[in-house]
C-alpha positions in Angstrom: -60.6 -36.0 -69.2 -62.0 -39.4 -68.2 -63.8 -39.3 -64.8 -63.1 -42.9 -63.6 -64.1 -42.0 -60.0 -67.8 -42.0 -61.1 -67.7 -44.8 -63.7 -70.1 -47.7 -63.1 -71.0 -51.1 -64.5 -74.5 -52.3 -63.8 -74.7 -49.7 -61.0 -71.5 -50.9 -59.3 -68.5 -48.6 -59.0 -65.6 -49.9 -61.2 -63.4 -50.9 -58.2 -66.2 -53.2 -57.0 -66.8 -54.9 -60.3 -65.1 -58.3 -60.8 -62.1 -58.4 -63.2 -61.7 -54.7 -63.6 -58.0 -53.9 -63.3 -56.0 -50.7 -63.8 -54.6 -52.3 -67.0 -58.1 -52.9 -68.3 -59.1 -49.3 -67.5 -56.0 -48.0 -69.3 -56.8 -50.1 -72.3 -60.4 -48.8 -72.4 -59.2 -45.2 -72.1 -56.7 -45.7 -74.9 -59.3 -47.2 -77.3 -61.8 -44.5 -76.4 -59.4 -41.7 -77.1 -59.0 -42.9 -80.7 -62.5 -44.1 -81.4 -63.9 -40.9 -82.8 -61.1 -40.7 -85.4 -61.6 -44.4 -86.2 -65.3 -44.0 -86.8 -64.7 -41.0 -89.1 -62.0 -43.0 -91.0 -64.2 -46.1 -91.4 -67.5 -44.5 -92.2 -66.7 -41.0 -93.1 -68.3 -39.3 -90.1 -70.3 -39.6 -86.9 -73.3 -37.5 -87.9 -75.9 -39.7 -86.3 -74.4 -39.5 -82.8 -73.8 -35.8 -83.1 -77.4 -35.3 -84.3 -78.8 -37.3 -81.4 -76.8 -35.2 -78.9 -77.9 -32.0 -80.5 -81.5 -33.2 -80.4 -81.1 -33.8 -76.6 -79.9 -30.3 -76.1 -82.6 -28.8 -78.2 -85.3 -30.7 -76.3 -83.9 -29.6 -73.0 -84.0 -26.0 -74.1 -87.3 -26.0 -75.9 -89.1 -27.9 -73.2 -87.3 -26.1 -70.3 -86.4 -29.5 -68.9 -83.6 -28.4 -66.6 -81.7 -31.6 -67.6 -78.2 -32.3 -66.6 -76.2 -32.7 -69.8 -72.4 -32.9 -70.5 -72.3 -29.8 -72.6 -69.5 -27.3 -73.1 -70.3 -23.9 -71.6 -68.4 -20.9 -70.3 -67.1 -21.6 -66.8 -67.3 -19.1 -64.0 -65.6 -21.0 -61.2 -66.7 -24.6 -61.5 -63.8 -26.8 -60.6 -61.6 -23.7 -60.5 -62.2 -23.0 -64.2 -62.8 -19.5 -65.4 -63.1 -17.8 -68.8 -63.0 -21.0 -70.8 -65.8 -23.1 -72.3 -65.4 -26.7 -71.3 -67.7 -29.7 -70.8 -68.9 -30.3 -67.2 -72.3 -31.5 -66.0 -74.6 -28.6 -66.9 -78.2 -27.9 -66.1 -79.8 -27.0 -69.4 -83.2 -25.3 -69.8 -85.0 -22.6 -71.8 -82.3 -20.0 -71.0 -79.5 -22.3 -72.1 -76.8 -23.3 -69.6 -78.4 -22.5 -66.2 -75.8 -23.8 -63.8 -73.1 -26.4 -63.4 -73.1 -29.4 -61.1 -69.7 -30.1 -59.4 -69.2 -33.7 -58.6 -66.4 -34.8 -56.3 -63.3 -35.7 -58.4 -60.2 -37.6 -57.6 -57.3 -35.1 -57.2 -55.7 -36.4 -60.5 -59.0 -35.9 -62.3 -59.3 -32.4 -61.0 -55.7 -31.6 -62.0 -56.3 -33.0 -65.5 -59.5 -31.0 -66.0 -57.9 -27.8 -64.8 -54.9 -28.5 -67.1 -57.3 -29.1 -70.0 -58.9 -25.7 -69.3 -55.5 -24.0 -69.2 -54.5 -25.6 -72.6 -57.8 -24.4 -74.1 -57.3 -20.9 -72.7 -53.7 -20.8 -74.1 -54.9 -21.9 -77.5 -57.6 -19.1 -77.5 -55.0 -16.5 -76.6 -52.8 -17.7 -79.5 -55.7 -17.4 -81.9 -56.8 -14.0 -80.7 
C-alpha cells in the first residue's frame, strides 16, 4: 500500500512540489508495482537489494539500535490490524520487533492497509 500522504521530495510534501500531479503519482505507482518483477526478469534476481535490507535488520538487532525499519511483523492492533504479519514502521532491537509506530494515514490509505491485512489473513486461512 503506497503511503503518499508522507511522501516527500527534497523534504517537501508531494503536494507542495512543483509539477507533481495526480496523473504523475498514478504513473509512478504503476511503474513501482511492476518494477520488482521487471528487475528479476532482466537480471535474474534482486539479491543485492534484499541482502542490503537483511544487513540493516541484522545490524539493528545485533547492535540493539532500536531503529525504525519497514519490516513485516505480527500485528497486535496497529492500524486496526491483528493476527497478521504485515510491514509497518517497526522499532527493531536486540529482542526483534519491539513496537510499531503508527503514523497518521489518509482514510483511503488506512482502508487499503486494512484490506491488505484481511487478504493476507484469508490467504493464511486457506493454506491452513
